[in-house]
C-alpha positions as CSV (number, residue, x, y, z in Angstrom):
1,M,31.9,8.6,-59.3
2,F,28.4,8.4,-58.6
3,K,27.7,5.1,-60.6
4,V,30.3,3.5,-58.7
5,V,29.6,4.4,-55.3
6,G,25.8,4.4,-55.9
7,S,26.5,0.6,-56.7
8,L,28.6,-0.4,-53.8
9,S,26.4,1.7,-51.5
10,L,23.8,-0.3,-52.9
11,I,25.4,-3.9,-52.6
12,A,25.9,-2.5,-48.6
13,G,22.5,-1.3,-48.2
14,F,21.1,-4.8,-49.0
15,R,23.0,-6.3,-47.0
16,F,22.5,-4.2,-44.0
17,F,18.8,-4.0,-44.5
18,G,19.3,-8.3,-44.2
19,L,20.8,-7.6,-41.1
20,F,18.1,-4.8,-39.6
21,V,14.6,-5.7,-41.2
22,V,14.2,-8.8,-39.2
23,M,15.3,-6.9,-35.6
24,P,12.6,-5.2,-34.4
25,T,10.6,-8.6,-34.3
26,L,13.0,-11.1,-34.0
27,A,12.5,-11.3,-30.3
28,L,9.1,-11.8,-30.7
29,Y,9.7,-14.5,-33.3
30,A,11.8,-16.3,-31.0
31,K,9.0,-16.3,-28.4
32,S,6.6,-18.1,-31.0
33,L,9.4,-20.3,-31.4
34,G,9.3,-21.9,-28.1
35,A,12.5,-19.3,-27.0
36,N,11.1,-17.9,-23.3
37,N,14.3,-17.1,-22.2
38,T,14.8,-13.5,-23.1
39,M,19.0,-14.5,-23.0
40,V,18.6,-17.1,-25.4
41,I,16.1,-14.4,-27.4
42,G,19.2,-11.9,-26.9
43,F,21.7,-14.7,-28.8
44,A,19.5,-15.3,-31.2
45,I,19.6,-11.4,-32.2
46,S,23.1,-11.0,-32.1
47,S,24.6,-14.4,-32.5
48,Y,25.4,-13.3,-36.1
49,A,28.3,-10.9,-35.0
50,I,30.2,-14.2,-33.6
51,S,31.1,-14.9,-37.0
52,Q,31.5,-11.5,-37.8
53,I,34.1,-11.2,-35.1
54,I,35.8,-14.2,-36.6
55,F,35.9,-13.2,-40.0
56,Q,36.0,-9.7,-40.5
57,V,39.8,-9.1,-40.1
58,P,40.4,-12.3,-42.5
59,F,38.2,-10.7,-45.3
60,G,40.0,-7.5,-44.8
61,I,43.1,-9.2,-45.0
62,L,42.1,-11.2,-47.9
63,G,40.7,-8.0,-49.4
64,D,44.1,-6.4,-49.1
65,R,45.5,-9.5,-51.2
66,Y,43.1,-10.4,-53.8
67,S,40.2,-9.2,-56.0
68,K,37.3,-7.4,-53.7
69,R,34.8,-8.2,-55.9
70,N,35.4,-11.5,-56.0
71,I,35.8,-11.2,-51.7
72,I,32.3,-9.4,-52.0
73,A,30.2,-11.6,-54.1
74,F,31.4,-14.6,-51.4
75,G,30.5,-13.1,-48.6
76,L,27.3,-12.3,-50.1
77,I,26.9,-16.0,-51.0
78,I,27.7,-16.8,-47.6
79,F,25.1,-14.0,-46.2
80,A,22.4,-15.6,-48.5
81,I,22.8,-19.1,-47.5
82,G,22.7,-18.0,-43.7
83,S,19.5,-16.1,-44.6
84,F,17.7,-19.1,-46.4
85,I,18.3,-21.4,-43.3
86,C,16.6,-18.9,-41.3
87,A,13.6,-19.0,-43.6
88,F,12.8,-22.6,-43.2
89,A,14.1,-22.6,-39.6
90,N,11.3,-24.4,-37.1
91,N,12.8,-23.9,-33.7
92,I,15.2,-21.1,-32.6
93,E,18.5,-23.8,-32.1
94,T,18.1,-23.3,-36.4
95,I,17.5,-19.7,-36.7
96,I,21.0,-19.2,-34.3
97,L,22.5,-21.6,-36.6
98,G,21.5,-19.5,-39.7
99,R,22.4,-15.7,-38.2
100,I,25.8,-17.1,-37.4
101,I,26.2,-18.3,-41.2
102,Q,24.7,-14.8,-42.1
103,G,27.5,-13.2,-40.4
104,A,30.0,-15.1,-41.5
105,G,29.8,-13.0,-44.7
106,A,32.0,-10.4,-43.0
107,I,32.5,-7.7,-46.0
108,G,31.3,-4.7,-44.5
109,S,35.3,-3.5,-44.5
110,V,36.0,-4.7,-47.8
111,V,33.3,-2.8,-49.3
112,S,34.7,0.5,-48.0
113,A,38.0,-0.7,-48.9
114,K,36.9,-0.8,-52.3
115,I,35.5,2.3,-52.3
116,T,38.9,3.7,-51.1
117,D,40.6,2.0,-54.3
118,L,38.1,3.5,-56.8
119,I,37.7,7.0,-55.3
120,S,40.0,9.8,-55.3
121,E,41.3,11.5,-51.8
122,E,39.4,14.5,-52.4
123,N,36.3,13.0,-52.9
124,R,36.4,9.9,-50.4
125,G,34.6,11.7,-47.5
126,K,31.7,12.3,-49.9
127,A,31.7,8.8,-51.1
128,M,32.1,7.5,-47.7
129,A,29.4,9.6,-46.5
130,F,26.8,8.4,-49.4
131,M,27.7,4.7,-48.5
132,G,26.8,5.6,-44.9
133,I,23.7,7.7,-45.5
134,S,23.1,4.4,-47.7
135,I,23.2,2.1,-45.0
136,F,21.3,4.7,-42.6
137,V,18.4,4.5,-45.2
138,S,18.4,0.7,-45.6
139,F,18.3,1.1,-41.6
140,I,15.1,3.1,-41.7
141,L,13.5,0.9,-44.3
142,A,13.9,-1.9,-42.4
143,M,12.5,-0.2,-39.6
144,V,9.0,0.5,-41.1
145,I,9.1,-2.9,-43.6
146,G,10.0,-5.1,-40.6
147,P,7.4,-4.7,-38.4
148,S,4.6,-4.4,-40.4
149,F,5.8,-6.9,-43.1
150,G,7.1,-9.6,-40.7
151,V,3.1,-9.4,-39.4
152,I,1.2,-9.8,-42.1
153,F,4.0,-12.1,-43.8
154,G,5.9,-14.0,-41.1
155,V,9.4,-13.2,-40.6
156,D,10.5,-16.4,-42.0
157,K,9.5,-14.5,-45.2
158,L,11.5,-11.5,-44.2
159,F,14.5,-14.3,-43.7
160,L,13.6,-15.0,-47.5
161,L,13.9,-11.4,-49.1
162,T,17.1,-10.8,-47.8
163,A,18.6,-13.9,-49.3
164,I,17.2,-13.1,-52.7
165,L,18.4,-9.2,-52.1
166,S,21.9,-10.6,-51.4
167,L,21.9,-12.8,-54.9
168,L,20.6,-9.7,-56.5
169,A,23.2,-8.1,-55.2
170,I,25.9,-9.9,-57.3
171,I,24.6,-8.6,-60.3
172,P,25.3,-5.0,-59.8
173,L,28.8,-6.1,-58.5
174,Y,30.2,-7.4,-61.8
175,T,28.3,-5.2,-63.8
176,I,28.7,-1.7,-62.7
177,V,31.8,-1.6,-60.5
178,P,35.0,-1.3,-61.9
179,K,37.9,-3.7,-61.4
180,A,40.0,-1.7,-58.9
181,P,43.0,0.1,-60.6
182,H,46.6,-1.6,-59.2
183,L,47.9,0.2,-56.1
184,K,51.6,0.3,-55.0
185,Y,52.5,1.4,-51.8
186,E,55.2,0.4,-49.3
187,V,54.2,-2.9,-47.6
188,L,54.9,-3.1,-43.7
189,N,54.9,-7.0,-42.2
190,D,51.7,-7.5,-40.7
191,K,53.1,-6.9,-36.7
192,K,53.8,-3.7,-37.9
193,R,50.7,-2.8,-39.7
194,Y,49.0,-3.8,-36.5
195,L,51.4,-2.0,-34.1
196,V,50.6,1.2,-36.0
197,I,46.8,0.5,-36.5
198,F,46.6,0.0,-32.3
199,S,48.8,2.6,-31.7
200,N,46.5,5.6,-33.1
201,K,44.6,7.1,-30.7
202,N,41.8,8.3,-33.2
203,L,41.3,4.6,-34.4
204,T,41.3,3.2,-30.8
205,I,38.7,5.9,-30.2
206,L,36.9,5.1,-33.3
207,N,36.9,1.3,-32.4
208,I,35.6,1.9,-28.8
209,S,33.0,4.0,-29.7
210,V,31.7,1.3,-32.4
211,M,31.8,-1.1,-30.0
212,I,29.4,0.9,-27.5
213,Q,27.2,2.0,-30.3
214,K,26.7,-1.4,-31.2
215,F,25.9,-2.5,-28.3
216,L,23.1,0.0,-27.5
217,M,21.3,-1.3,-30.8
218,T,21.2,-4.7,-30.0
219,F,20.4,-4.2,-26.6
220,A,17.4,-1.8,-27.3
221,F,16.5,-4.3,-29.9
222,T,16.5,-6.9,-27.5
223,I,14.5,-5.0,-25.2
224,I,12.1,-2.9,-27.0
225,P,9.8,-5.1,-28.5
226,I,9.2,-7.3,-25.5
227,T,8.6,-3.9,-23.3
228,L,6.5,-2.6,-25.7
229,V,3.8,-5.5,-26.4
230,H,4.5,-7.3,-22.6
231,H,4.9,-4.1,-19.9
232,L,3.0,-1.6,-22.0
233,G,0.0,-3.3,-23.5
234,M,0.6,-2.7,-27.2
235,N,-0.4,-5.0,-30.3
236,E,2.2,-7.1,-31.5
237,K,0.6,-5.5,-35.0
238,D,0.9,-2.0,-34.0
239,I,4.9,-2.0,-32.7
240,W,5.5,-0.7,-36.5
241,K,4.3,2.5,-35.5
242,V,7.0,3.0,-33.1
243,F,9.5,2.6,-35.0
244,S,8.0,4.4,-38.1
245,I,7.8,7.3,-36.2
246,S,11.4,6.8,-34.4
247,A,12.7,6.4,-38.4
248,L,11.1,9.5,-39.6
249,F,12.6,11.6,-36.6
250,G,16.1,9.5,-37.5
251,I,15.7,10.9,-41.1
252,I,15.4,14.5,-39.8
253,A,18.2,13.7,-37.6
254,I,20.6,12.9,-39.9
255,L,20.5,16.0,-42.5
256,P,21.7,18.7,-39.9
257,S,24.1,16.1,-38.4
258,M,25.4,15.6,-41.7
259,I,26.1,19.2,-42.9
260,I,27.3,19.9,-39.8
261,S,30.1,17.1,-39.9
262,E,31.2,17.0,-43.6
263,K,30.5,21.2,-44.5
264,Y,31.7,22.7,-41.4
265,K,33.9,19.9,-40.8
266,H,32.9,19.4,-36.8
267,P,32.2,15.6,-36.8
268,K,33.2,15.1,-33.1
269,E,31.1,17.9,-32.2
270,V,28.2,16.0,-33.6
271,L,29.4,13.0,-31.9
272,L,29.2,14.1,-28.6
273,V,25.6,15.9,-29.0
274,A,24.5,12.4,-29.8
275,I,25.8,10.7,-27.4
276,V,24.0,13.1,-24.8
277,I,20.7,12.0,-26.8
278,F,21.5,8.4,-26.2
279,A,22.0,8.9,-22.5
280,I,18.3,11.1,-22.3
281,A,16.9,8.1,-24.6
282,Y,17.4,5.2,-22.3
283,L,16.3,7.3,-19.3
284,S,13.1,8.3,-21.1
285,M,13.1,4.5,-21.6
286,G,13.6,3.6,-18.1
287,L,11.1,5.7,-16.8
288,G,8.4,5.2,-19.0
289,D,8.7,1.6,-18.4
290,L,8.9,2.0,-14.4
291,D,5.5,4.3,-15.1
292,K,4.0,2.1,-17.9
293,M,3.8,5.5,-19.6
294,L,3.8,4.4,-23.6
295,I,4.1,7.9,-24.5
296,L,7.4,8.6,-22.5
297,Y,8.6,5.1,-23.6
298,T,7.8,5.9,-27.1
299,I,9.9,9.4,-26.9
300,G,12.9,7.2,-25.6
301,V,12.8,5.3,-28.5
302,V,12.6,8.2,-30.9
303,L,15.6,9.9,-29.5
304,F,17.3,6.9,-29.4
305,F,16.5,6.4,-32.9
306,C,18.0,9.9,-33.6
307,A,21.1,9.5,-32.0
308,F,22.1,6.2,-33.7
309,C,21.3,7.8,-36.9
310,M,23.1,10.8,-36.1
311,H,26.1,8.1,-35.5
312,E,26.3,5.7,-37.8
313,P,27.4,7.7,-40.7
314,I,29.7,9.6,-39.4
315,L,31.6,6.7,-37.5
316,Q,32.0,5.1,-41.1
317,N,32.8,8.0,-42.4
318,L,35.7,9.0,-39.9
319,A,37.0,5.3,-39.9
320,S,38.1,5.5,-43.7
321,K,39.8,9.2,-43.0
322,Y,42.8,8.0,-40.4
323,P,44.3,5.0,-41.7
324,K,46.7,5.3,-44.6
325,M,46.0,3.7,-47.7
326,Q,47.9,0.3,-47.4
327,D,45.8,0.1,-44.2
328,K,42.4,0.8,-45.1
329,S,40.2,-2.6,-45.3
330,L,42.8,-4.0,-42.3
331,S,41.8,-1.1,-40.0
332,L,38.0,-0.7,-41.0
333,G,37.9,-4.3,-40.6
334,I,39.3,-4.1,-37.1
335,F,36.6,-1.3,-37.0
336,T,34.1,-2.9,-37.9
337,T,34.7,-6.0,-35.5
338,F,34.9,-3.8,-32.7
339,G,31.3,-3.0,-33.7
340,Y,30.3,-6.3,-33.8
341,F,31.7,-7.2,-30.2
342,G,29.3,-4.4,-29.2
343,S,26.4,-5.9,-30.9
344,F,27.1,-9.6,-29.4
345,F,27.3,-8.5,-26.2
346,G,24.3,-5.9,-26.6
347,G,22.1,-8.9,-27.4
348,I,23.7,-11.3,-24.6
349,I,23.6,-8.8,-21.6
350,G,20.3,-7.4,-22.6
351,G,19.0,-10.1,-22.5
352,F,20.3,-11.8,-19.0
353,I,19.5,-8.9,-17.1
354,F,16.1,-7.5,-18.7
355,N,14.2,-10.2,-16.4
356,K,16.7,-9.5,-13.5
357,I,16.7,-6.0,-13.0
358,D,14.5,-3.1,-13.1
359,F,15.2,-1.4,-16.5
360,I,15.0,2.2,-14.7
361,Y,18.8,1.1,-13.1
362,I,19.4,-0.3,-15.9
363,A,18.7,3.2,-17.7
364,I,20.5,4.7,-14.7
365,V,24.0,2.9,-15.1
366,I,23.8,3.3,-19.2
367,F,23.4,7.2,-18.3
368,I,26.9,7.1,-15.9
369,F,28.7,5.1,-18.6
370,M,27.7,7.2,-21.5
371,L,29.0,10.2,-19.2
372,I,32.7,8.2,-19.5
373,W,32.3,7.6,-23.4
374,F,31.4,11.4,-23.8
375,I,34.8,12.1,-21.9
376,L,36.7,9.7,-24.3
377,L,35.6,11.4,-27.2
378,L,36.7,14.8,-26.0
379,F,40.0,13.6,-27.2
380,L,39.5,12.8,-30.9
381,Q,40.9,15.0,-33.4
382,N,38.5,16.1,-35.9
383,P,40.5,15.0,-39.3
384,R,42.9,17.6,-40.6
385,L,42.8,18.1,-44.3
386,Y,45.6,17.3,-46.2
387,E,46.4,18.1,-49.6
388,N,47.3,15.8,-52.4
389,I,49.6,16.0,-55.2
390,Y,49.9,13.8,-58.6
391,I,52.7,12.7,-60.4
392,K,52.7,10.7,-63.8
393,L,55.5,7.8,-63.5
394,D,56.9,9.1,-66.6
395,S,58.9,11.4,-63.9
396,N,62.2,10.5,-62.4
397,I,60.7,10.2,-59.3
398,K,62.3,8.4,-56.2
399,E,61.1,5.4,-54.5
400,I,57.7,5.3,-52.5
401,K,59.7,4.7,-48.9
402,E,62.1,7.7,-49.8
403,I,59.1,9.9,-50.5
404,N,57.4,8.6,-47.3
405,N,60.4,9.4,-45.0
406,I,60.0,13.3,-46.4
407,F,59.0,15.9,-43.3
408,G,55.4,16.8,-43.9
409,V,54.9,14.0,-46.7
410,I,51.9,11.4,-44.8
411,E,51.6,8.9,-46.9
412,S,52.4,8.2,-50.7
413,Y,51.1,5.3,-53.2
414,I,50.7,4.5,-56.8
415,N,47.8,4.2,-58.3
416,N,48.2,3.0,-62.0
417,N,50.1,5.2,-63.9
418,M,49.9,8.2,-61.3
419,L,52.0,8.8,-57.7
420,V,50.1,10.2,-55.3
421,I,51.6,11.9,-52.6
422,K,49.3,13.4,-49.1
423,F,51.1,15.8,-47.1
424,D,50.7,18.4,-44.6
425,N,51.1,22.2,-46.5
426,T,51.6,24.1,-43.1
427,K,55.1,21.6,-42.6
428,I,56.4,21.9,-46.4
429,D,55.4,23.7,-49.5
430,V,53.8,21.9,-52.7
431,N,57.1,23.4,-55.0
432,E,59.8,22.1,-52.3
433,L,58.1,18.6,-52.2
434,R,58.2,18.3,-55.8
435,R,61.6,19.1,-55.9
436,L,62.7,16.5,-53.4
437,I,60.5,13.6,-55.2
438,I,61.5,14.5,-58.7
439,K,65.3,13.9,-59.3
440,D,65.6,16.3,-62.1
441,F,62.6,19.0,-60.9
442,I,63.5,23.0,-61.4
443,L,61.9,25.7,-59.9
């Protein structure tokens, strides 16, 4: 399991590192290319999200129907092309074009779905948590490497690095990651699949949550570097210190949050605490900017990173737990699309209002919005622990559609030569279920 999850997590980590590593310095780099309009700067930061929004669900559908390895490789190549364009850009318009092409390699949901294909139901939560942590580690490394590397060697070299890493990720994809097993399940038409996903209360809350979280992220990355340098007088070469300190506290915050979420099965409670921290973080940044207090502003940035790092792996993990197997890629594609909607509008809105409204008033509005988000998340149900049974196909079993209609059965599907049934043991006994599934089963 570790080899498969580790290699796929490495691929996801390389890609997210490429997206994150330029964020701390991209706002200042855009200014050096002559972009003095903060809305244009915000658009440069979040423009990759446009193509992510457009292509995330189609990539998810392609991942359900064709080889996920080939789809992932195709997406990595597109991402590399966009990175090369950004690396050799000499104006903000070309940067925006390259960022849009970067985003067109929308493979996040396909990588997640690949893990669900290869990992058993019992180990899937751990696998998704591991991938979430790897994305988080790539985020932390990006926050540390980006500002220092970008200042010393130039942001263009950061884009060149991301292009190389993206192409290198194709090697473990074909040398380590195995082909997905043949899965067979009850097929619904696309209309019914969308209806099932959007009628799921928990998935809807998660979709809204990831949209808000990513909005806060790109909004923060649009304003933090500019505020540190142009409002609080920090030397551009020193901003890496703020991000490094924040990354360190993010690492500290994620460990107890993952233990509470995975070991003690309280992910919702962790998400609620993180929302409170988000609210305090923005108020602290707003007051720090108002009073020109670098320490208070830095505390706000640190708290923001803590809240973001608590949310990131848990949201990714939960998004894979609620949908059924046949809807994994599509559901994760929708989830990721909502996230990129947030990323796009976070950069655009952040750039538009930053120079028009004092940040303290923006922080107050965000604080109120966090209260609404907190109330919404109260309606999220922590995932239930269902049991699985595995039956060899040489048994005389009923059709999958019939099995899915049995009271207490959550879903069933065929994985190579094995029938997998997820069921609620509070509604049906395992022996009774076997009797109903296997035609000649005798107690």
